[in-house]
N, CA and C atoms as an extended XYZ file, in Angstrom:
243
Properties=species:S:1:pos:R:3:atomname:S:1:resname:S:1:resid:I:1 pbc="F F F"
N       -28.854      -83.957      -70.084 N   UNK     1
C       -28.355      -82.686      -71.004 CA  UNK     1
C       -29.267      -82.575      -72.370 C   UNK     1
N       -29.464      -81.160      -72.352 N   UNK     2
C       -30.080      -80.898      -73.345 CA  UNK     2
C       -29.086      -79.907      -74.349 C   UNK     2
N       -28.627      -80.021      -75.412 N   UNK     3
C       -28.243      -79.377      -76.567 CA  UNK     3
C       -28.918      -78.710      -77.479 C   UNK     3
N       -28.868      -77.307      -77.287 N   UNK     4
C       -30.005      -76.906      -78.552 CA  UNK     4
C       -29.222      -75.717      -79.737 C   UNK     4
N       -29.445      -76.450      -81.159 N   UNK     5
C       -28.609      -75.336      -82.182 CA  UNK     5
C       -29.571      -74.857      -82.503 C   UNK     5
N       -29.944      -73.104      -82.766 N   UNK     6
C       -30.632      -72.908      -83.880 CA  UNK     6
C       -30.217      -71.782      -84.513 C   UNK     6
N       -31.028      -70.835      -85.425 N   UNK     7
C       -30.240      -70.062      -85.691 CA  UNK     7
C       -30.161      -68.962      -85.046 C   UNK     7
N       -29.076      -67.898      -84.892 N   UNK     8
C       -29.040      -66.896      -84.277 CA  UNK     8
C       -29.643      -65.447      -84.968 C   UNK     8
N       -30.502      -65.417      -83.993 N   UNK     9
C       -31.289      -64.026      -84.171 CA  UNK     9
C       -30.249      -62.866      -84.101 C   UNK     9
N       -29.752      -63.033      -83.328 N   UNK    10
C       -28.498      -61.461      -82.934 CA  UNK    10
C       -27.525      -61.394      -83.843 C   UNK    10
N       -27.409      -62.439      -84.957 N   UNK    11
C       -26.363      -62.456      -85.808 CA  UNK    11
C       -27.158      -62.036      -87.036 C   UNK    11
N       -28.421      -62.575      -87.168 N   UNK    12
C       -29.254      -61.809      -88.281 CA  UNK    12
C       -29.781      -60.200      -88.164 C   UNK    12
N       -30.037      -60.090      -87.043 N   UNK    13
C       -30.410      -58.681      -86.878 CA  UNK    13
C       -29.366      -57.745      -86.963 C   UNK    13
N       -28.254      -58.146      -86.389 N   UNK    14
C       -26.571      -56.989      -86.677 CA  UNK    14
C       -26.402      -56.966      -88.663 C   UNK    14
N       -26.530      -58.429      -88.935 N   UNK    15
C       -26.451      -58.134      -90.478 CA  UNK    15
C       -27.303      -57.270      -91.131 C   UNK    15
N       -28.406      -57.445      -90.524 N   UNK    16
C       -29.555      -56.521      -91.296 CA  UNK    16
C       -29.304      -55.052      -91.147 C   UNK    16
N       -29.330      -54.709      -89.823 N   UNK    17
C       -28.264      -53.231      -89.552 CA  UNK    17
C       -27.588      -53.268      -90.325 C   UNK    17
N       -26.341      -53.846      -90.207 N   UNK    18
C       -25.412      -53.523      -91.084 CA  UNK    18
C       -25.373      -53.332      -92.536 C   UNK    18
N       -26.380      -54.243      -93.157 N   UNK    19
C       -27.107      -54.243      -94.512 CA  UNK    19
C       -25.981      -55.321      -95.517 C   UNK    19
N       -25.278      -56.383      -94.499 N   UNK    20
C       -24.157      -56.856      -95.492 CA  UNK    20
C       -24.757      -58.426      -95.669 C   UNK    20
N       -25.497      -58.509      -95.463 N   UNK    21
C       -26.588      -59.683      -95.939 CA  UNK    21
C       -27.997      -60.323      -95.294 C   UNK    21
N       -28.280      -61.029      -96.346 N   UNK    22
C       -30.173      -60.723      -95.903 CA  UNK    22
C       -30.555      -62.694      -95.073 C   UNK    22
N       -30.845      -62.586      -94.606 N   UNK    23
C       -31.565      -63.888      -94.146 CA  UNK    23
C       -32.524      -64.096      -93.714 C   UNK    23
N       -33.515      -65.074      -94.398 N   UNK    24
C       -34.935      -64.580      -94.503 CA  UNK    24
C       -35.335      -65.193      -93.596 C   UNK    24
N       -34.931      -66.520      -92.930 N   UNK    25
C       -35.644      -67.443      -91.662 CA  UNK    25
C       -36.773      -67.662      -91.973 C   UNK    25
N       -37.062      -68.368      -93.076 N   UNK    26
C       -38.048      -68.587      -93.592 CA  UNK    26
C       -38.889      -69.890      -93.576 C   UNK    26
N       -38.247      -70.627      -93.104 N   UNK    27
C       -37.992      -72.260      -92.176 CA  UNK    27
C       -38.532      -72.265      -90.892 C   UNK    27
N       -37.940      -70.969      -90.377 N   UNK    28
C       -38.383      -70.993      -88.618 CA  UNK    28
C       -39.847      -70.251      -88.377 C   UNK    28
N       -40.456      -70.763      -87.289 N   UNK    29
C       -41.266      -70.034      -86.938 CA  UNK    29
C       -41.075      -69.172      -85.902 C   UNK    29
N       -40.017      -69.561      -85.232 N   UNK    30
C       -39.785      -68.430      -83.994 CA  UNK    30
C       -38.072      -68.554      -84.378 C   UNK    30
N       -37.549      -67.398      -83.835 N   UNK    31
C       -36.038      -67.347      -83.288 CA  UNK    31
C       -35.733      -66.898      -82.135 C   UNK    31
N       -34.353      -67.124      -82.009 N   UNK    32
C       -33.972      -66.698      -80.628 CA  UNK    32
C       -32.638      -65.830      -80.597 C   UNK    32
N       -32.248      -65.033      -79.897 N   UNK    33
C       -30.845      -64.814      -79.426 CA  UNK    33
C       -30.956      -65.762      -78.029 C   UNK    33
N       -29.130      -65.006      -78.006 N   UNK    34
C       -28.269      -65.996      -76.674 CA  UNK    34
C       -29.485      -66.003      -75.298 C   UNK    34
N       -29.952      -64.487      -75.050 N   UNK    35
C       -31.045      -64.004      -73.881 CA  UNK    35
C       -32.064      -64.413      -73.824 C   UNK    35
N       -32.619      -64.391      -74.795 N   UNK    36
C       -34.044      -65.287      -74.934 CA  UNK    36
C       -34.508      -66.730      -74.654 C   UNK    36
N       -33.350      -67.382      -75.350 N   UNK    37
C       -33.144      -69.041      -75.361 CA  UNK    37
C       -32.840      -69.102      -74.207 C   UNK    37
N       -31.844      -68.670      -73.649 N   UNK    38
C       -31.425      -69.032      -72.050 CA  UNK    38
C       -32.744      -68.466      -71.224 C   UNK    38
N       -33.330      -67.524      -71.154 N   UNK    39
C       -34.731      -66.911      -70.368 CA  UNK    39
C       -35.318      -68.122      -70.290 C   UNK    39
N       -35.743      -68.751      -71.798 N   UNK    40
C       -37.017      -69.771      -72.131 CA  UNK    40
C       -36.613      -71.033      -71.040 C   UNK    40
N       -35.156      -71.597      -71.224 N   UNK    41
C       -34.457      -72.544      -70.641 CA  UNK    41
C       -34.756      -72.442      -68.780 C   UNK    41
N       -34.545      -71.517      -68.943 N   UNK    42
C       -34.437      -71.034      -67.073 CA  UNK    42
C       -36.185      -71.385      -66.576 C   UNK    42
N       -37.258      -70.773      -67.229 N   UNK    43
C       -38.375      -70.981      -67.247 CA  UNK    43
C       -38.696      -72.269      -67.179 C   UNK    43
N       -38.453      -73.284      -67.711 N   UNK    44
C       -38.423      -74.378      -68.162 CA  UNK    44
C       -38.087      -75.405      -67.123 C   UNK    44
N       -37.186      -75.019      -66.302 N   UNK    45
C       -36.661      -75.584      -65.079 CA  UNK    45
C       -35.279      -75.844      -65.179 C   UNK    45
N       -34.479      -75.280      -66.187 N   UNK    46
C       -32.938      -75.675      -66.449 CA  UNK    46
C       -32.764      -74.660      -65.761 C   UNK    46
N       -31.831      -74.504      -64.316 N   UNK    47
C       -31.033      -73.877      -63.885 CA  UNK    47
C       -30.025      -73.008      -64.077 C   UNK    47
N       -29.302      -73.438      -64.937 N   UNK    48
C       -28.341      -72.755      -65.570 CA  UNK    48
C       -27.796      -72.893      -66.772 C   UNK    48
N       -28.346      -72.561      -67.505 N   UNK    49
C       -27.966      -72.866      -69.323 CA  UNK    49
C       -26.838      -72.288      -69.640 C   UNK    49
N       -26.202      -72.850      -70.608 N   UNK    50
C       -24.746      -72.254      -70.843 CA  UNK    50
C       -25.277      -71.970      -72.308 C   UNK    50
N       -24.383      -70.860      -72.550 N   UNK    51
C       -24.066      -70.524      -74.091 CA  UNK    51
C       -22.731      -71.167      -74.498 C   UNK    51
N       -22.838      -71.951      -75.693 N   UNK    52
C       -21.674      -72.774      -75.999 CA  UNK    52
C       -21.125      -72.127      -77.478 C   UNK    52
N       -20.306      -73.027      -77.969 N   UNK    53
C       -19.821      -72.521      -79.272 CA  UNK    53
C       -19.482      -73.962      -80.263 C   UNK    53
N       -19.486      -73.623      -81.122 N   UNK    54
C       -19.508      -74.581      -82.423 CA  UNK    54
C       -18.458      -75.972      -81.593 C   UNK    54
N       -18.664      -77.158      -81.698 N   UNK    55
C       -17.982      -78.188      -80.969 CA  UNK    55
C       -17.502      -77.915      -79.530 C   UNK    55
N       -18.047      -76.777      -78.778 N   UNK    56
C       -17.707      -77.013      -77.691 CA  UNK    56
C       -18.834      -77.690      -77.031 C   UNK    56
N       -18.566      -78.630      -76.236 N   UNK    57
C       -19.900      -79.225      -75.519 CA  UNK    57
C       -19.292      -80.392      -74.206 C   UNK    57
N       -20.230      -80.547      -73.428 N   UNK    58
C       -19.838      -81.281      -72.749 CA  UNK    58
C       -20.412      -82.360      -72.845 C   UNK    58
N       -21.179      -82.639      -73.904 N   UNK    59
C       -21.083      -84.066      -75.077 CA  UNK    59
C       -20.007      -84.464      -75.449 C   UNK    59
N       -19.242      -85.732      -74.805 N   UNK    60
C       -18.065      -86.041      -75.745 CA  UNK    60
C       -17.924      -86.599      -77.382 C   UNK    60
N       -19.140      -86.990      -77.768 N   UNK    61
C       -19.324      -87.168      -79.200 CA  UNK    61
C       -19.595      -86.222      -79.889 C   UNK    61
N       -19.704      -84.761      -79.087 N   UNK    62
C       -20.404      -83.938      -79.921 CA  UNK    62
C       -20.123      -83.521      -81.680 C   UNK    62
N       -18.912      -83.612      -81.457 N   UNK    63
C       -17.794      -83.775      -83.263 CA  UNK    63
C       -18.692      -84.905      -84.262 C   UNK    63
N       -19.298      -85.632      -83.500 N   UNK    64
C       -20.126      -86.567      -84.242 CA  UNK    64
C       -21.262      -86.301      -85.324 C   UNK    64
N       -21.853      -85.177      -84.397 N   UNK    65
C       -23.017      -85.060      -85.196 CA  UNK    65
C       -23.173      -83.226      -85.470 C   UNK    65
N       -22.073      -82.723      -84.903 N   UNK    66
C       -21.908      -80.725      -85.380 CA  UNK    66
C       -22.466      -80.854      -86.132 C   UNK    66
N       -22.739      -80.181      -87.266 N   UNK    67
C       -22.539      -79.809      -88.981 CA  UNK    67
C       -21.771      -78.207      -88.932 C   UNK    67
N       -20.596      -78.586      -89.259 N   UNK    68
C       -19.721      -77.379      -89.909 CA  UNK    68
C       -20.346      -76.269      -90.749 C   UNK    68
N       -21.541      -76.427      -91.211 N   UNK    69
C       -21.890      -75.764      -92.328 CA  UNK    69
C       -23.145      -74.590      -91.492 C   UNK    69
N       -22.938      -74.949      -90.653 N   UNK    70
C       -24.103      -74.028      -89.704 CA  UNK    70
C       -23.166      -73.327      -88.594 C   UNK    70
N       -21.994      -73.200      -88.549 N   UNK    71
C       -21.182      -72.824      -87.555 CA  UNK    71
C       -21.441      -71.497      -87.539 C   UNK    71
N       -21.207      -70.726      -89.082 N   UNK    72
C       -21.206      -69.095      -88.214 CA  UNK    72
C       -22.804      -68.278      -88.313 C   UNK    72
N       -23.592      -69.043      -88.502 N   UNK    73
C       -25.096      -68.782      -88.143 CA  UNK    73
C       -26.100      -69.130      -86.731 C   UNK    73
N       -25.063      -70.113      -86.212 N   UNK    74
C       -26.116      -70.876      -85.307 CA  UNK    74
C       -25.604      -70.248      -83.714 C   UNK    74
N       -26.275      -70.504      -82.855 N   UNK    75
C       -26.599      -70.106      -81.530 CA  UNK    75
C       -26.522      -71.617      -81.095 C   UNK    75
N       -25.835      -71.915      -79.890 N   UNK    76
C       -25.796      -72.757      -79.213 CA  UNK    76
C       -25.798      -73.083      -77.800 C   UNK    76
N       -26.906      -73.607      -76.919 N   UNK    77
C       -26.843      -73.356      -75.816 CA  UNK    77
C       -26.980      -74.876      -75.211 C   UNK    77
N       -26.736      -75.201      -74.245 N   UNK    78
C       -26.534      -76.360      -73.349 CA  UNK    78
C       -27.060      -76.503      -72.015 C   UNK    78
N       -28.179      -77.110      -71.537 N   UNK    79
C       -28.562      -77.065      -70.075 CA  UNK    79
C       -28.820      -78.635      -69.700 C   UNK    79
N       -28.790      -78.147      -68.271 N   UNK    80
C       -28.643      -80.086      -67.409 CA  UNK    80
C       -29.994      -79.739      -66.438 C   UNK    80
N       -30.966      -80.225      -65.761 N   UNK    81
C       -31.218      -80.410      -65.031 CA  UNK    81
C       -30.987      -81.396      -63.875 C   UNK    81
């Protein structure tokens, strides 16, 4: 099981286009939206990546490590081989 949580490029683009918030993303070298991250995982041999939400996981202990402060800005994807 692989769970990836990254800044959601889709949210940042929508905010930029609506001019409601500025998200510089300066600490990230690459950004993903749901489609691009799922596609990358499929290319790496994960047959059915699933876009998930905060605290929604097949990992039973996810609540112990999930960061609520990142909830509104993150993209969550899980995949298994």
